[in-house]
N, C-alpha and C positions, 0 to 999 in steps of 0.2 A: 504494500500500500504506500510506503513512504517514497518509493521511487516515483510513483504517480503524483505524490503530494508536492514535490519540489517546485515544478513550474508554477503551480497555483499558489504555493507559498510566496514565491518571488513576486508574482503579479499582485497578490493581495498585499504584500508588504509595500511594494513600490506605489501602487495606485492608492492604497490606504494612506500612505505617508503624504502623497501629493494632496489628496482630498483633505487629510487632517491638517496639513500646513495651511491650506487655503482657509479652512474654518478657523484655525488659530489666528491667522492674520486678520480675518474679518472681526473676530471677537476682540482681539487686542486693539484694533483701530477704533472700535466703538467705545471700549473702556477708556482709552486714552483721550477720546473726544468727549468724555463725560456723557455718553449716550447709552448707558446701560439699559434704559427702558426700551431700547430698540433691539435688544438681544433676542427676544422671542421671534422677531421677524426673520432673523438670521437662521434660527433653529427651524422655523417653519419651512424656509427654502431648502435647508439641508434634508429634513425629513421627506419633503416632497421628492427630492432627487433620489433618495434611497428607495422610496416606494416605486418610483419610475423604473429604477434599475431592476428591482425584484420582479416587477410586473413584466418587464421586457424579457427576463429569464424565463418566467412562466409561459409567456406567449411562444417563445422559441421551443420550449419543451413540449407543449401541447400541440403545437403546429407539426413538429416532427412526428409525434405519436400518431397523428391522423393520416400520415402518408403511407404509401406502400413501401416495401423494403427497398426497392430500387430508388424510389423518389427520396427516401430518407437519406440514402447515400449521397445523392446529388445535393440535397438541402444542406446536409452537414458539411460537405465539401465546399459549397459556395460560402457558407458562413465562416469556415476556417480561413479561406482566402481573404474575406473581408476583415476578419479579426487580425490577421497578419498585417493588413494595410493600416488598421487603426493603431496597432501596437507600434509599428514602424514610425508612423506620424507622431505618436505620443513620445517616443524616446528622443526623437529629433527636436520636438517642441520643448521638452523639458531641458534638453541640453542647452538650448539657446536661452531659456527663460529662467533657469534656476536662480541666477543671481539677482535678476530684476523683478522676480515674482512678487515680492512683498510690496515694492513701490507701485507696481501696476494695480494690484488689488486695492491698496489703500486709496489710490486715486479714484477707482471706481466707487468705493464705498463712500468716500467723501462727497462725490457727486450725488450718490443715491440718497444721502442723508437729507439733502435739501429738496428731494422730489417725492417724499411720501413713503408710506409703508410698503405699497405694492412694488415699487422699484427696488427696494432693499431685498424683498423676498425673491424677486426675479433674479437679482444680482447673485445672491447666494445659491439659488437653484441652478442657474446656468454654470456657475463656477464649479459646483460639486457634481452636477448632473452628467457632465461630459466624462468625468472620471468613472462615475457609476456605470454608465452605459458601456464604456470600454471594458471595465472589469467584468460585467455580466456576460458580454459577448465572448471574451477570451476564456473565462471560466467554463462557459458552456461548451466551447470547442475542445478544451482540454479534458473535460468530463466525458465527452463523446469518444475521445481517443482512448481513455482509460477503461471504457466499457462499464462493468458493474463495480469497479473498484471505488471505495469511498475516499481514496487518497486525495483527489482534487478538492473536495469540500473540506476535508480535514486541513489540508495545506493552506487553503484560502482563509479558513477561520483562524489558524495560527498566525498567518501573515497579517491579517487585518487587526487581530488583537495586539500583536507586537507593534504595528504601526500606530495604533491608538496610544499605547504606552509611551512610545517615542515622542509623539506629538505633545502629550501631556507634559513629559519631561522637558521638552524644548520650550513649551509655553511657560512653565514654571522656572525655567532657566536652571534646571537641575542637570541638564546634559547639553553638550555642545557637539554638533556634527557638521563637518564640511559637506554641505548638501550638494555642492557642485560635483565633488569627487564621488559622493554616494550615488548620485543619479547617473554619472558617467560609467561607473563600474557595473551597476545593475542594468544599465541600458545595453552594454555590450553583451552581457549574459542573456538578456531577453531577446536580443537579435538572433543569437544562436538557437534559443528555444523556439522563436518564431519561425526559423527556417525549418525546424522539424514539424511544426504545425502546418506549414505550407506543404511540405511533402506528404503529410497525412491527408490534408485536404485534397491534394491532387489525386491521391489514390482513391479517395471517396468519389471524386468526380469520375474517375475511370470505372469504378464499380457501379456507379449510377448511370453509365452509358453516355455521359456528357462529353468525356474526352476519350480518345482511342488509346490503344496500347496497354490494356490491363494485363495481358499475358506476355508482354515483351519485357522480360526481366533483365536488368543490367547486371545484377548480382543475385545469387541465390545460394546462401551459405547455410540454409536450414538443416542440411545434412551433416554439417561439421561444427556448427555452433549450438551449444546447449541453450535453448531459449529460456529454460527455467533457472539457469544459474544466476547468481546475484549480480554479476557484472553485466550479463545480457539484459536482465530485467531492469537494471539501473539505466543503461543506455536507452532502452526502449521507452522507459517511463519519462526520463528527463528530456531526451533529444528526439524522440519519436523515430529513431533509426531501427529498422527491423532487419532480420537476417535476409529477407527477400525484398528487393525494391526494384521497381520498374525504371526504365530509362527516363521517363518523364519526371518521376520523383527525384532521381539523382540530379538531373539537369536543373529542376526547380530549386532543390536544396542548395546545390553548389552555386548556381547562378545568383541566388538571393544573397548568400554570404559573400560571394566575390564582389558584389556591387555595394551592398548596404553597409557591411562592416567596415571596409576602408573609409567610406564617406563619413561614417559616424566617428571613427577614431581620429581622422584628420580634423573634423569639426571640433572635437573636444580639445585638441592641441591648439587650434586657432582661436578659440573663444577667449576673449579678454574680459576681465571684470568690468562690470558696469555699476557706477554709483547709484545707490537707491535714493529716491526722493525722501526728504525729511520734513516736508511741510506738515503742520498739524491743522487739521480741519476744525473750524469752530463748532462747538456743540449746537446742534439745531434739533433739539428734542421736539417731538410733536406735541401740540397742545393737548391738555387732558380731554377736551371735548371731542377730540378725534378718535378716542378709544372707548367707545361706549359698549361694544360687545365683549363678552367674556374672552379672556386670553386663550382659552383652549379651543375655541371654535375653528379658527383658521388652520392651526396645525393639524387637527383631526381631519378637517375637510381635505387638505392637500395630500394627506397620506391615504385617505379613503378613496378619493376620486380616481387616481391612477389605478388603484387595485380593482375598483369596480369596472373601469374601462377595460383593463386586461381581462377580467372575468368575462365581460360581454364579448370581447374579441374572440376568446377561446370558445365560448358557448355558441355564439352565432356565426363566427367565422368559419367553423368547421361545417362541412356539408352534413345535413341531416341524413342518418343512415336510412336507406330505403327499407320499407317493410319487407320482412322475410318472405321470399317467394315460396309457395308450396308447389313442389314438383312431384308428380305421380310417376311411378315406375312399375313395370311389370315385365314378364318374359317376352311380351309381344309389342309393348308400347313403352318406350323409354323417354322421359323428359316432357310429359304432358303438362302444360301450364308454364313452360319455361320461356322467358322473354329476355332480351338483352339487359343485363344488370348494369348498374352504374359502377364506375371505377371505385376502388377502395375495398375495404374489408366487408364482405357480404355473408349473410347467413341464409342458407336454403333449407327449408323443411322438406326432407325427402320421405315420401309416403309410398310404401309398397302396396300397390293396389292389386297385385297378382296373387297367385297361390303357391309360389316358389320363392325360397330365399335367394336374394340377389346380392352381387357385389356392384356397387355404384361408383362411377368415376366421373369427375369433371375434367374433360380433356380438351386438348387442341387436336381436332380431328386430322389435321394435316401431318402432325409429327407424333401423335399419340402421347405427347407430354401430359403428365397428370398434375392438376392444380389442387385436387382434393379427392378424398375417397371415403366410402363407408363400406366396411366389410360385414357380411352376414346380416343384411337388412331383411328381417323376417316378414312373412306375409301379414298385412294388416297393421304393421307398426310404422311409426313416424320417428325419424331421428334428424337432428340438425347437422348440417355440414357447413363448416365455416371455411371460406377461402378468400384470398386477396385477389381481386380482379384488376387487371391492367389492360392496356390496349392489346387487342388480339382477337382470335377466333375461339369460341367456346361451344362445346356440345356435351351432352350426357351420354355415357356408355354404360349399359346395364348387362351384366353377365349372370344369368341364373344358374341354379345347380344343374340344369340340363346341359350347360356348357355353351348355350347359344348367346352370342353377343349382339345387342341391338343398340344402335347409335341414333340419337335424336338429330333433329335439324340443327345446323350450326347457326350461331348468332355472332355478330361482329360488335366489339366494344371499341370506341374511338375516343381519343383525347386523354390518354394516360400512358405512363411508361409501362414497359413490359413487366408482367408479374413473374416471379420465380416459379419454376415447375420442375417436377421430377421426370427425367426421361426414363420410361419404363424399361425393365429388363425382362427378357424372355429366357426360357430354358435353352434356346439355341444360342443366345449371347453368352451364357455361362458354359457352353459345351467346350469351347476352346480352353478356358482356364481350368476346367475340370480335368480335361485330358492331360494338361501339363502337370497338374498336381498329382494325378494318378501315377505319372511317370516318376515324379519325385518320390512318392511313397514306395513304388516298386523298387527303386534303387535303395531306399532306406531299409526296406525289408530284407533285401539281399545282405546288407551290412549287418542287420540284426541277427540273421541266421548264422552268419560267419562268427560274430562275436559271442553269441550264446554257446556255440559249439566249442569255441576256445575256452570259455568259462567252464563248461562241463569237463573239458579235458584237464584243465588246471586242478579242479577239485578231485577228479578221478585219480590223478597222479599225486595228490597230497600237497600240491603247491598252493597253500592257502594265501600266502602273502601276495603271490602273483594273481590269485583269483580275486582278491579285493580290488586290485587295479583294473583287472579285466571286467569285473562286475560293473564298475562305474562307466567304462567305455560302452558296454552293451546297453546299460540302462539309459544312457544319454542318447544312444541311437534310437531307442524306442520312444523316448520323450520328445524327440524332434518331429515325430509323425502326428502331432496333436490334432490337426484338422481332420484326420481320418478315424479318430476314436469312435465316432458314431457308427461306423461301418464295420468295426471289428467284432461286433456282437459279443458272443461268449468268450472269445479269445482275450479280450481286454481284462476280464476278471481273472482268467487263468494266468496271464502273463504279468499283470501289474496290479492285481487285487490287493486290498488292504485287509487287515485283521479285524477292522471295526465291524461290530455286529455279529461276529462268529461266536458261538457258545464258549469255546475254549481259547478265544483270542489267538495269540501267536502260536499256541500249541495245537490249534485245531487242524485236523487232517485236510480241511478244505482250504487252508491258508497255503497258497502255492505261489510260484513265480518269483519275480525279482525281490520282492520284499521279504518273502520267506527265506531266501538265500542270504539276503542282507542281514537279517536278524541272526542267522546262524554264524555267518562270517565274523560279525562284530560282537557276538556274545558267547564265544568259546565253543562254537559248534565244531565237530570233527568232520574230516573228509568222508568218513563212512556215513554219517547222518545227513550230509549235504549232497551226497552223490546222486541219490534218486531225484530230489527236487531239481538239481541242475540238469540232469538228463531230460526230465520232463519239460523243463523250460525250453530246451533246445528243440524238443519234439513239437511243442506248441508254437514256437516261432516258425518252424518249417511248415506246420499246418496252416498258419495264418498266411504265409507267403503263397501257398498253393491256393487258398480259398479266396484271397483278396480280389483277383481279377474277375471273379464270378459274383462278388457281393454287390448289392445295389447301393450306389452312392448318389444320393439325391443332390442335384446341382444347387438347389436352394440352401443346402447345408453349408456350402463354402463361405458365404458372407457371415453366417451365424458363427462359424468356428473362429473367425477373426477376432471375435470378442470373447468367446467362451474359453479358449485355451488359457488366456491369461487370467480369466476369472478363477479357474481352478488353481492356477499358480498362486494367486493372492490368497486363496482360501486354504490351500494345503501346503504348498512348498514354503511360502514365506512365513508361515506359522510354525513350521517344523512338524506338522501333524503326520506327515508320511515318513518321517525319519525313524528307521529301525536300527540305528546305531552307526551308520556310516558318516553322518553329519554332512551329507552331500546334497541336501535339498536345493541349495543355491545352484549347484551344477545342473540339477533337473530344471530349475527355473531358466537357466541359460539356454538349455536345449529347447524348452518351450518357446522362448523368445526367437530362437532360430527358426522354429516351425512357423511362428506367426509372420516372421519376415518373409519366408518363402511364400506363404499364402498371399500376402499383400503384393508380392512381386507378380504373381499370376493374375491378380485382380486389378493391377495398376491401370491397364488400358480402359477398363470400365469406370474405375473411380475417377481417373483424371478428367474424363469428359463430363462427368456429373458433378464433381466438386473439386476443381483444380487446386484449391488451397488446403484441402484435407491432408493429402499425403506429405507435403513438406512439414506440416505440423506434427504428424505422426512420426515421420522420420526423425525429427528432433527429439521427440519423446523416447523413441527406441534408442537413439544414441545416448541419451542421458541414463536410461536404465542399464544399457550395456556397460557404460563406464562404471556404474556402481557395482555391477556383478563382477566385472573384471578386477575391481579392487579387492574382491573376496577370493580371488583365485591365485594361489601361490604355487607355481610349478604344477605338480600333480595333485595338490591338496586344495580343499575349499574350506573357508571358514564356516563352521556350523552356525546355524541361525541363532541358537541360544547363546553363542559367544559374541554376537554383534553388540556393540554398545548401543545405547538407546537412540542416539542421534542417527547413526548409520541405518539402524533398522527402520526408523521413521522415514528416512529419505528413500529407502527401498520401497516401502509401502506407498509413500506419496508418489514416487515416480511411476510405479505400476498402476496406481489409481488414476493418475493423470492420463496415462496411455490408454487405459480402459475407457475413460470418459471421452477421449478424442476419437477412439475407435467406435464408440456407440452409434454414430450415424451410419456406419457401413451396412448393417443388415437392412435398414430402411431404404438406403440408396439403391441397393442391389436386390431388393425383394422382387421375386417373380410375380408380376401382376397380370391379371387376365385382361387388362385394358388394351394390351398391345395387339 
């Protein structure tokens, strides 16, 4: 969180100090002019400026929430570019004005004193309001870049709080700061941060379809840089530099720095001190008759009015959602009552008027891309389907239990960006990856047969020390075949079954395979007692090799296994639950990771076209987990899970959990749908 907090902390500190200094100068000018009775007017303008800034932030937030996903990217990108322009103008303005700021404001206040309460309110409102709007815009863009992190708000709160403390200290003359140097130093840092925001904004504009080149990467280090490490997180949070960046991002980032930073530094060196004016304005207090209303009325009004206006803008500025369409489906008539919906998030009440259960899809009939779906809509039932509608062609496709697909008449939606859709996957699409993975499994089974025979020979010859090393080699060969577990049927229990649930536990006759031999090898078992289990393991491995080509491997299982292999790793290997004495569960986890990597390799063509950004993220997760596992591997030995220190164990669990989370979209992306 703290890496995301720094940019907002700096903008909060700097903008808060600017606004605080302006307020301090306003107050000091009135006090020295013996016009304390006019202070409520200053605070009225200040409160109005704060209310305007908060309302502006609320409008930005709710406006973005009402847009489609693609439009949100474009909206956020546009505001990021605008924020960079504001921040750039702000640092240059403050560089020029830091020394003469007090004199300029005093001159304005002196003039306002003689022109009535309204002018003084407007003067303070305008002086503080500009800082407030800049702060709201920049904080909103940094919050968008941070996603769900609370860092930006935390950083801004700390920065504003510190700025308030500094301003109070300066006003009371408790503290002295060279403001020109302070604003010069923070201005340079803000320019670097703004370059990152510009790069992030350009990427959003590419994702939103406003700018081209979203797949033209200038650098892609996601496979070699650990995105979860402290240094990578810090760089991404502070500078918005990511392991993968497009050419447009690189050019925008570098070009902005190359032009703006030298101009700023040169201007700082060239700026000469300017004497401040010292004239004291005569006190021109307003006559008592002019203040008949209570003092709280105007401050409350100026705070409330902007908030009410913002609320009205949010409430009435967003398009009213259309009433949910009721669409009837059946095995013979799909989409009855369907008309062209309005763009945006829409709800359709899908009613099955037929007598068979149906799968219902909202599709692009030209590409079969799926925008929304309902599985298992029973006869006579109604369920809601929520989908984001953009510009394009839409139709309903109904597939009943009879297997017949019926498609409705297509409608055209105009005037909005394209909505995101899932490109459906068919069994034919998965046939190629399945064939490749079967070849990988067949090679692995050949290795398994050879290594289990070597293990059996070791034990038969009484070479138990060698058997322990060969046991690990053979077990790793089996553990790397993870995606095929579901097809191994009874062989999996025979080869890699656990003692859990057996009446006699590790001494039960039904306890066979790798873990039975492991228990004996590391608990004083003799060659005589282990000979039969080892020979049986070799027989079962050979039986599996012979049976596998004839076993049914459902293509739809491939995407599921991408997630399930490591779920088992987290549940059994990283807890040490499957350890029967060898202390090698991390070696098994390493083999599971190898199997997952192989599976993702064969699925890569399908995943890349459906979610281009997924695999780089997953590759980074895998590299991070692999690095942690490698640290537990020492020659031919592995650190037992129970000997890991608490921090290392937590990192392993966290890295595996993050990888599982990032793999979770794979089954949905590659689910075989009947809509195709």
